[in-house]
Structure formats: C-alpha cells, structure tokens
C-alpha positions in Angstrom: 0.0 0.0 0.0 1.3 3.4 -0.9 1.9 5.9 1.9 -1.3 7.3 3.2 -2.3 9.7 5.9 -4.2 8.3 9.0 -7.4 9.7 7.5 -6.7 8.2 4.0 -5.9 4.8 5.6 -9.2 4.8 7.5 -11.1 5.5 4.4 -9.2 2.9 2.4 -9.9 0.2 5.1 -13.7 1.1 5.2 -13.9 1.0 1.4 -12.1 -2.3 1.3 -14.4 -3.8 3.9 -17.5 -2.5 2.0 -16.4 -4.3 -1.1 -15.8 -7.7 0.5 -18.5 -10.2 1.3 -19.0 -11.2 5.0 -16.6 -14.0 5.8 -14.0 -12.9 3.3 -10.4 -12.9 4.6 -7.8 -10.2 4.4 -4.1 -10.9 5.0 -1.9 -8.0 6.0 1.8 -8.6 5.3 4.0 -5.8 6.5 7.5 -5.2 7.7 6.7 -1.8 9.1 5.2 -2.5 12.5 7.0 -0.8 15.3 7.6 -4.2 16.9 9.4 -5.4 13.8 11.4 -2.3 13.0 12.7 -0.9 16.2 14.6 -3.8 17.7 17.0 -3.7 14.7 16.5 -0.4 12.9 19.8 1.1 11.8 20.2 4.8 10.9 22.1 3.6 7.8 23.1 0.4 6.1 24.9 -0.7 2.9 24.8 -3.9 1.0 27.4 -4.8 -1.6 25.9 -6.4 -4.7 27.6 -8.4 -7.5 27.6 -5.4 -9.8 27.0 -2.5 -7.4 25.9 -1.3 -4.0 22.7 -0.5 -2.2 22.8 2.2 0.5 19.9 3.4 2.8 19.6 6.2 5.4 16.6 6.0 7.8 15.1 8.7 9.9 12.1 8.1 12.2 9.8 10.8 13.4 8.0 9.7 16.6 5.6 12.6 16.4 4.4 11.6 12.9 4.9 7.9 13.2 6.7 8.1 9.9 10.0 6.4 8.8 11.7 8.4 6.0 14.2 6.4 4.0 16.7 7.8 1.4 18.2 5.1 -0.8 20.9 5.0 -3.4 21.3 2.0 -5.7 24.4 1.8 -7.9 24.6 -1.0 -10.6 27.2 -1.2 -13.3 28.2 2.4 -12.5 24.7 3.9 -12.9 23.3 5.4 -9.7 19.6 5.7 -8.9 18.3 7.5 -5.9 14.9 7.5 -4.2 13.0 8.4 -1.1 10.3 6.5 0.7 7.8 7.2 3.5 6.5 4.5 5.6 3.8 4.9 8.3 4.8 2.9 11.3 2.0 1.3 13.2 2.2 -0.8 16.3 0.5 -4.2 15.9 -2.3 -2.9 18.2 -2.8 0.1 15.9 -3.1 -2.2 12.9 -5.7 -4.3 14.7 -7.7 -1.2 15.9 -7.6 0.3 12.4 -8.9 -2.8 10.7 -11.5 -3.6 13.4 -12.8 0.0 13.3 -13.0 -0.4 9.5 -15.2 -3.5 9.7 -12.8 -6.5 10.1 -12.3 -9.0 12.9 -8.7 -10.1 13.8 -8.3 -13.9 13.6 -4.5 -14.3 13.9 -1.3 -12.4 14.2 1.7 -14.4 12.9 5.4 -14.0 12.5 5.7 -16.0 9.3 3.5 -17.7 6.7 3.5 -21.0 8.6 1.4 -19.5 11.4 4.0 -19.0 14.2 2.6 -16.4 16.7 3.8 -12.9 16.2 6.6 -11.8 18.5 8.5 -8.6 19.1 11.5 -8.6 16.7 9.9 -10.8 14.0 10.8 -9.3 10.7 7.2 -9.3 9.4 3.6 -9.3 10.6 1.1 -11.5 8.9 -2.3 -10.5 10.2 -5.3 -12.6 9.2 -8.6 -10.6 9.4 -12.2 -11.5 8.5 -14.9 -9.3 7.1 
C-alpha cells in the first residue's frame, strides 16, 4: 500500500471492507510495525551487490509515526536515488484500524507457517475476516 495519511488509511480500510463479502479474509503482510522495525533499525546500512551497492539512510519521526528512507542503488556504474515514506503502526494500531473499518482479527503471525507474532519478528502476517 502506498503511503497514506491516517485519514486516508481509515477511508481505504472502510472501502475495502465495504467491497468484501461477509466471511472474506484479508491478509496484512507488513515489515513496518514498530515491533518489527525498532529492535533492529539502523540509521544507515549498505549492502554490496555483485555489480554494485545499495545504501539506505533511515530517519524516524516519533511525532508523525513516519519512517523516511533515502536510498541509493548503484549498478554497473549507474546510480539511482529514491526516497520512501512508511507509516509505522504498532500491531495494536493495525488491529484497531482494521477492526474499526469492519474487520475482525483472527490471527497475528510472524511467518506464513502461522507462528505467533513476537517482538522482533521481521514481518507481521495478520489474518482478518470481514
């Protein structure tokens, strides 16, 4: 999902719920829960690639709940730069947002096999029902 304000996210969730039949399932797959990010979030990182390098700088705004990432990818001597915004939710905020929008939380998992979500898990897989 593209970056959205809190208001836009609420509208999106309500519209999604309105379009799904009762009993339909929604899977949320995200790496940007506070519980996933903060235990290991580095202000910068670099990864060497076979033909280049990936570099990222992260800045988190607690007031906004937004992670700003500036990236540089260099491949075969060509450099590409980009910037990303990620809203950072706690797991509880994800659950509240979706329940307010018309979904019921069935499961919160750390991986696709169904292991329970734990702090530090790299991803959240949330299973919700309309």
